N, C-alpha and C positions, 0 to 999 in steps of 0.2 A: 373122849367122846367119839363115837363112831363117826365115820364119814357119811355123808348124805347119799342117799340114793335116789336118783330122779326118775326111775323107771315108774311110769304112770302118773307122774307128778305133771301139774300143769305149769308152764313156763310163759310169763309174757316178756316180749322184748320190745321196747320202744325204739323208734329209729331203725325198724327191722327190715326195711326196703333194700337195702344195700350195706356194703362195707363191713364193719365190726359186727352190725346188726344181724346181718345175714349168716355170717360165720359162726354167732353164738347160737342161732335158731337151730342150724345145722347140728352143731356139736351138743346140743341138749337133746334134741329129738335123736341123735344117734345113740344116746344113752336111754332112750324109750320114753322121754318126756312127751306130752303133749304140748304143742308150741302155738301160741298167738303171738303172731308179728303184727305190731302197730306202727303205722308211719302216716305223715302227711299225705304221702302220695298214693292214693288209694290203688289207682292202677296198677303201680309198681307192686305193693305190697300184696295185693290180691293174686297177682302172677306168681310172685314167688312163692306164697303159700301153696297154690294150684300145683307148682313144680314139686314142692315137698310132698305133697298128697300123692302125685304120680310115681313118686320115688319109694313111697310106702309108708310114709310118717304120718303122723295125725297133726295137722296143722290147720290154723285159720288165719286170715289176713284181714285186718281191720283198719279202716281209716281213723286217724285220730290226730288232733292238733294239740300237743301236750301243753302248750300256752293256754288253752282253754280247759278249765278244771271241768266244766259240763262234759265236754269231748271226752276228756280222760274217764268219768264217771260213767257215760255211757258204753265207752270201750269195754271197761271192767264188768259192768253188768251184763254185757253180752258173753264175755269170756265165761263168768259164772253161770250164765244160763246154758251156754253150751257144754261145759266141761265140768261144773259143779264148784268151781272155786280157783283160787289162786295159790299156789304153792311157792313160786319165786317170781319176783319181778326184778328186771334188769333196766336200770334207767340209763339207757345207751343213747337216746337222741341227743344231737349237740350240733352246735354251729360256732365258728371261729370269726375273728376278725383279725385285719393285719394294718394297723397304723399306729402312729405315735399318738398319744393323748392330745397332744396340742392340737392336732389336725383331725381329730375325731368328734363328730356330732355326738352329743349325749345320747341321742335316740338310739346310736348303734350299741352303745353299751347296754341300755336298757333292751333291746331286742335280745342281745347275748346273754342277758341274765335271765329273761323271760323262757328262752328255750333250755339253757344249761341248768339253771338253777329251779327256777318256777315250775319247768316242765317235770323236773324229778319230784318237786314237793306234790305236785297235782296228782302224778300217778301214784305215789307212795299213799297220799290220803286217801285217795279213790279205792286202794287194794287193800289197805291196812287191815279193815275188817275181816276180811277173809283170810289174809296172812297171820294175823292172831288167831283165828280160829283152828288153822291148819299148822299152826308152828312152823311158819314158812320161813322165807329167806329174801332179803332184799339186797341187790348189788347195785352199786352206783360207779358208773364210770367215769372216772376224774381225769388225772394227767399228772405229770411233773410239774405243771404250772398250777396244781392244787396246794403244793406245799413250798414253791419257789417262786421267784420272780421270772417273768418271761417278757423279752422286749418287744415292743408294739403290740401287745396283747394284753393292755391292762384289763379289758372287760373280761376276756377270756380267764385270765388268771384270776380275777375277782370272783368269777362264777364257780370256778373250780375250788377255790379256797371256802367260798360259801357252803359248795357240798360237803366240805370235812367237818366244819362246824356243825352242820345241819345233822347229818349222819352219824357222827360220833356221839352227839347229845340223844339222837333218836335211840341208838342202840342202848344207851344207859336206861331209857325208858321202857324198851321191850324186851331185853335180853332175858329177863327173868320170866317173861311169858313164853319163851322159847323161840323165839324169832331172831334168826342170825342177820348181821348187818355188815357188809363187807364194802369197802372201798377199793379200787382198783386204778392204779397209776401207771399206765402203759408208758414206754417210750414213743417212739416214732412208729408208727402204722400206716401202712399204704392204703388208707380208706378214702382218699379224694375230698376229706374234709377241707383241705386248703384250697381245693378247686371252687368250692363255692363259699371261701371266706368273704367276709364283707370289708370293703375299704371304709375310709373316714368319713365319706358321705353317704355310706349304706349301700353304695353300688358295688359291682363285682371288682376285685382286686386282681391285679394281674402280675404280681411279684411272684417269681419262682419260689418254691418251698425250699428252705435250707434245713437239713437234718444234722443231728450228731450221731454217727454210727449207722449202721445199715437199717433201712426200714424193714419191719416184719411183717409178713403176709397177715391179714385177717385171720385167717385159718389158723396160723401157728399161735397168733394171740389169743383166738377163742380157745384154744385147747388149754392153754397156760392159766386162763381165768377160770376155766370149768375145774381144773384140778384143784386151784386155791378154794373155789366155792365148795366144791365136794368136802376138802378138808376142815371146812367151817372157819377160814382165815378170816380175820377182821380187817386186814389191810392185805392187799396184794401188790407187790412190786414185782411184776413178772420177769425182769430181765435184769442185767449187769447194770445198764443205764440208769434206771429209776432207782435201784439199790445205791449206787454210788452217789447218784444226785441227792438222795435224802439224807445220807449222813455228811457229805461236804457242805450241802447247804446249811445245815445246822451246826457244824463244827466251824466252819470257815465261810461263813456267809458272804462276806466281802469278796472273798477270792472266788465264789461260786458265781457272784453276779459279774465280776470283770470276765470271767471264761465265757459265760452265757452270752454276754454283748460281743465278744471277740466271735463267737461261734454263729450265732444267728442274726447279727445284724445285715441288713440290707446293704 
């Protein structure tokens, strides 16, 4: 099957006001796509879209709370009204937390699930009619935590595991209709997500982030994701770390868990 050509296509990116979201908007815009960046931070997302427009790209910035289905529906309707439809939806909006479950208010787990899982469900439901009509593509940004355990991030890992069950099942429903579905499991990306991570009480957490290997820039990661999307991959393990983690966590799960605890424990 031929690679996807994004020239003239309409690409919607949630969490588009910063980090990986901005980088994905720029990468698809550079390929000729019309980009709709959506984000809770209305001021930031509109300023970013205006900057893209000033650089000669076609872009709009829309305020959207992905935890609210009505907000997602309104955003998609505005994109369809401006650009005619949606060809690619990138579910990128996300939040993290950092606390042992025994010290975590269940409301924190619910908040993480609302953003990471239900946010993707809401955006996908809102855009699906257009995606089916235009034989489009859905991309969900997951994590190594989507297929393996991750210390002090039970809610985050649960939300990413849920993405895999949902989008793998959705793919089985829509692939015969011409819609591609890809899950992305990056390693560590310098996006600042940990700077806004929630603590066990729902407040800000001040524990420094520990990474395995070198953090990639959002620009470099966006390029790898773009290449996988263009090739119609169903699972993107963009670098050596997620590829190694994928296999080790399956073949030697207890060994993987021990190594993970040793490397990421506070």
